[in-house]
C-alpha positions in Angstrom: 22.7 85.4 -7.4 21.5 89.2 -7.6 21.2 90.9 -4.1 17.4 91.8 -4.9 15.7 88.5 -3.6 13.0 89.4 -5.3 14.2 88.4 -8.6 14.9 84.4 -9.3 17.7 84.0 -12.0 17.7 80.3 -13.7 19.9 79.5 -16.1 23.2 81.1 -14.5 26.5 79.7 -15.5 29.8 80.8 -15.3 31.8 80.6 -18.6 35.0 81.4 -18.5 35.0 84.0 -21.8 31.5 86.4 -22.2 29.1 85.3 -24.1 29.2 87.4 -27.9 25.6 89.0 -27.2 22.8 89.0 -24.5 19.5 89.0 -25.9 16.9 91.0 -23.3 13.6 90.0 -23.8 10.8 91.7 -21.3 7.7 89.7 -21.1 4.3 90.2 -19.4 1.3 88.0 -20.4 3.0 87.1 -23.6 3.7 83.2 -24.3 1.8 83.1 -27.2 4.2 85.5 -29.1 7.4 84.8 -26.9 7.6 81.3 -28.3 8.3 81.8 -31.9 10.4 84.7 -30.6 12.6 82.2 -28.6 12.1 79.8 -31.7 13.7 81.6 -33.9 16.7 82.7 -31.6 17.6 79.3 -31.3 18.3 79.1 -35.4 20.7 82.0 -34.9 24.0 81.0 -36.6 26.3 83.0 -33.6 27.0 80.5 -31.1 27.1 80.7 -27.6 24.8 83.6 -27.5 23.1 84.6 -23.7 19.0 85.0 -24.0 17.4 86.6 -21.1 14.0 86.5 -20.6 12.7 89.2 -17.8 9.5 87.6 -17.1 7.2 90.2 -15.5 5.1 88.6 -13.2 2.7 86.9 -16.0 -0.3 85.1 -15.2 -0.8 83.2 -18.5 1.8 80.4 -17.3 5.1 82.3 -19.3 7.1 81.3 -16.5 6.0 77.8 -16.3 6.7 77.7 -20.2 9.9 78.9 -19.9 11.3 76.7 -17.5 10.0 73.3 -19.4 10.2 73.9 -22.7 13.8 76.8 -22.8 16.2 75.8 -20.3 18.9 77.4 -22.1 17.0 80.8 -20.9 17.8 82.4 -18.4 14.9 83.8 -16.6 14.5 86.7 -14.7 11.2 86.4 -12.2 9.9 89.8 -11.3 7.0 90.2 -8.5 5.4 92.7 -10.7 5.4 94.0 -14.3 7.4 96.7 -14.4 7.2 97.3 -17.9 9.5 97.5 -20.7 12.2 100.4 -19.6 12.5 99.0 -16.6 12.3 95.4 -17.5 15.5 95.9 -20.0 17.4 97.8 -17.2 16.5 94.3 -14.9 18.3 92.6 -17.8 21.2 94.9 -18.7 22.4 94.4 -15.3 22.2 90.5 -15.5 23.9 90.4 -18.6 27.5 89.3 -19.6 27.3 89.6 -23.2 30.1 91.6 -25.1 27.0 93.3 -27.2 23.6 93.8 -25.0 20.5 93.4 -27.9 17.0 94.5 -26.4 14.5 92.3 -28.3 10.3 92.8 -28.3 9.0 89.7 -27.3 6.5 89.6 -30.9 9.5 89.7 -32.9 10.9 86.7 -34.9 14.4 87.5 -36.2 16.0 85.8 -39.1 19.0 83.3 -38.4 21.5 85.1 -39.4 20.1 88.3 -37.6 22.4 88.4 -34.7 25.6 87.6 -36.4 24.9 90.3 -38.5 24.4 92.9 -35.7 27.6 91.7 -34.1 29.4 92.1 -37.5 28.1 95.5 -37.9 29.9 96.5 -34.6 33.0 95.2 -34.7 33.3 96.6 -38.1 32.2 99.8 -36.6 34.2 99.9 -33.2 33.0 103.7 -33.0 29.7 102.8 -32.8 27.5 102.8 -29.7 24.5 101.0 -31.2 23.2 99.2 -34.0 19.6 98.8 -35.2 17.9 96.0 -37.6 16.2 96.9 -40.4 12.7 96.2 -39.2 10.1 94.7 -42.0 
């Protein structure tokens, strides 16, 4: 549990090995966009990845929907909207994955997206970052 009492973490566990990747998604009043994003992440071919939503004090029911519909997602609930960059930093600090992936809540990814990203990192250990082609 984090030392900051304003942060609620749900779905926390202690796996023996770190997940291959942690996908961090800041969200503020984006439930309409977030559902298709999370549904696409559920279809990923790379197993065992961690999904973290940094919930930036939404008033559109995002927090409640995450709890009811996406129990596998770690939710870091904030008391105010931190914005994208600060929200990503909150997620990065909580992430356990070998790779950190930052994702906007309005993105729907292909099923092999995360497997391809992590494979690129493994093929190029000298790389500090990889990015996907946006279409």
